[in-house]
N, C-alpha and C positions, 0 to 999 in steps of 0.2 A: 255434289259439287266439290266437297273436300278432296284433295288429291289432284285436281285439275290445275292446269296452268292459268295464271292470271290472264284474263281476257280483256282487251281494250281496243277502242277504235281510234284511228288517226285521221288527219285531214291533210291531203297532199299539199294544199296551199300553205300550210305551216311548215314548209321546208326550211331547213337551217336551224331548227330548234327541236329538242326532244319533247314529246308531248304524248298524252294519251287520255282518253275518256274511259275509265275503267268500268266494267260491268260488275255485277255481284258475284261473278264466277272466279274461283281460284284461291279462295281463302280457307280459313280453318274454323270459322264460326258455324254453329249449328242452329236448328230450329228456325224461328222467325228471322234470324240473322244470317242464315246460310247464304253465301259463305264468306264473301269478301267485304264484310261490314267494317268500315273505318270510322264510325261515329263514336267519338270520345264521350258524347253526351247520351249515348244509348245505354240500356241496361244490360248489354252484352258483357261477357267476361273481359276485363281490361287486358288480360294477357293475350286473348284472341284478337282483340282490336289492334293492339300494338304489333302483333305478328302480321296481321293483314296489311297494316300500313307499311311495314317493312317490305313485304312481298310486292306491293303495288309499286313502290318506288324502285325496287330492284328490277322490276320488269320494264318500267317506262324510262327511268333515268338512273341507271346503275351508278352508285357512288355519290349521288347528290343527297343533300340534307333536306328533308321534308319540312316545309313551313306551312302551317295552317292557322286559321283564325278562329276566334269566338264569334261566329256569324250571328248578326242581329237584325238583318233585313234593313240595312241602312244604305246611305250613299257615301260612306266613309272609305277612303282609300289610303293605304299606308305604303311608303317606300320601305323596302327591306334590303339591308346590306349584310345581315348575318342571321343565322338561324337562332330561334329562341325556344325555350322549353315549352312543352305542351301546356303546362299549368301557368304559363306566362303569356298565353295567346292574347293579343289585344282585341278589343271589340271593334270589328270592322268587317267589311264585306268584299274588299278587293285589295290586292297587293301588286306592286310593280317593283322591278329590280333590273339592274344592269350588272349584277354580280354572278359570275359563273359558279356552279356548284350548289345553287339553291334550287330546290324543286318547289315551286309555288303550288299549293294544293287547295282545291275547293271541294267542299262536301255538299252533296245534293241528294234529294229524293223527291223529285218533281220540279223543284226550282231549276233554273237554267245555269249551268256552268259556262262561263265565257273565257276562252283562252285567246290571248292576243300577243302578237309579236311584230316588231320591226327588226328583222334579222340583220339588216345592214347596219343599224345603229347598235345592235346588241342590247336591246331593251325588250323585256317581256312583261306581261301582266296576266292576272287571273282574277275573275270576279264571280261572285255568287249573286244571282238575280232572280228573286221571286217577284211577285207583282209589286210589292212595296218598293223594293230596290229599283225595279224597272221604272216605276212612276217617278221616283226620286232621281232618276238618271245616273245610276251606278255605272252604266256602260260608258257614257260620255265622260264621267268623272275619272274613270280609269284611263281613258284615252288622254285626258289632260295631264294626268300624273305621269304617263309615259312620255309625253312631249317634254315635260319638265326635266326628264332624264336624258333627253337628246333624240327621242323618236320624232318621226314626222307623221302627221295624220294620214297623208296620202300613201305612205309606205306600210302602214300597219295592216296586218291581216288579223281578222277576228273570226273565231269559230264558236258558234253557239251549239253546245253539246246536247246530249239527250235531256229532254225536258217534257213536261206534260203538254200534249198537243191540243189544239183548239177543239177537236172533236171530243176530247176527254175532259175538258175544263169548263164545267157548267158553273155559272155565277148568277147572282141575282141582280135586280135592277139597281140596288144601292151600290154594288160594286162598279157597275158600268158608269153610274153617275159620277163616281170619284174621278174617273179618267176623263169623262167629257167635261167636267167642271174645270179641269186643268187646261183642256184644249178640245173644243168641239170636234176637231178633226180626228181625235182618237176613237170616235165612234166606228171608224173604218175597221177596227180590229175586233169588233164584236159582230156575231151573227145570231139570229134568233135560235133559241133553244126551246125546251119544253115549257109549257105554262106551269107556274108554281102556285101554291096556295096563297102566297102573298104578292103575287104579280108575276110578270113575265120573267123567264130566265133567258140567259144568253150564253154563248160559248165564246171564250176569250182566247185570242191568238197571242199568247205570251211571247213565243219565239218571233213572230212577225213584228211585234211591237219593239222588242229589243233590237232586232235587225234595223228597223227604221230609225231608231234613236242613234245607233252607231253610225249609220250612213249620214244622218244629220250632223254628226260630230266630225265629219270629214273622212271617215274610214271608207275607202273605195272597195276593199275586198272584204265582204262579210259572208261567211259560209253558215247557212242555217241547215243543220244536218237532218232535220225532220224525223228524229227518232223519238217516239212517244214512250215515256216511261210507264204510263198507267196500265196498258193491257198486257204487257209481257212480264209476268211475274217470275219467269225462269231467268230473266236476264237483268232486270232492273228493280231496285227498291222504289217504292212509291208511297209517299205519305197519304195521298188521297185514297189509294187502293186499300191501304191498311185501315184508314178511318172507316171506309165503307164496309170493310169486312169485320169491323169490331175487334181488331187485334190490339194487343196492349202496347206494342212498341214496333219499331221498324228500323231497318238498317240504312246506312248512307253509303253511296258510292263516291269514289274519289276521281277527280280530274286533275291532271298534273301537267305543268310545263316547266322546262328548264333550259338554260342556255347550254351550248356545247362546252365540254371541258369539265 
């Protein structure tokens, strides 16, 4: 993979903004991190990570300044008006901005990256949503923060990028109970999985759950890309796959959105 161009996916509905869901292809890292690992918290060589981050932004939003967070699986959203140093990243899981020249970046390895835009208002957002953030409504919180900057819910387009799919996301009964305790209707996002030694297992539809919560927040256009990060080791980093394989660490891929200019 080293020597290849940065590979990323785009969504036609996000027209009017620069964006991309980067794969793991096109960087300089090797071994477990081959090749476009952008995870500052990984044990990869820092110089390789920084070069990978530079390459990703140059491919998706040339000339923009990358802004990322210290992601903590929260529902915290911050407005961004200027770039900040990597070692000053705030603890949060989503960002919004109306400032051109900033590339909002989300790091994932099975969790869902969400890129959002109201191109007419010139407001964008980016969110990291694992199951904890999804249950805490990080998606709707990001929408609300965009509205505070002048966006309109009905004009926002949201794209849910590559994430672990329901068929790959086996959870136990206790996990399901957390969601159903919040709202019994959440049971619709679980289907029966294989029996486990401590009770039944289920398969959780993280992508579908996030899409439903965004729709409930007033977003009319929600794109669920349906790309499963777990089975395709050549293209995606996956925390769950790494855990199942007994590997010591894993890379993270980058999803980026930026306003024109």
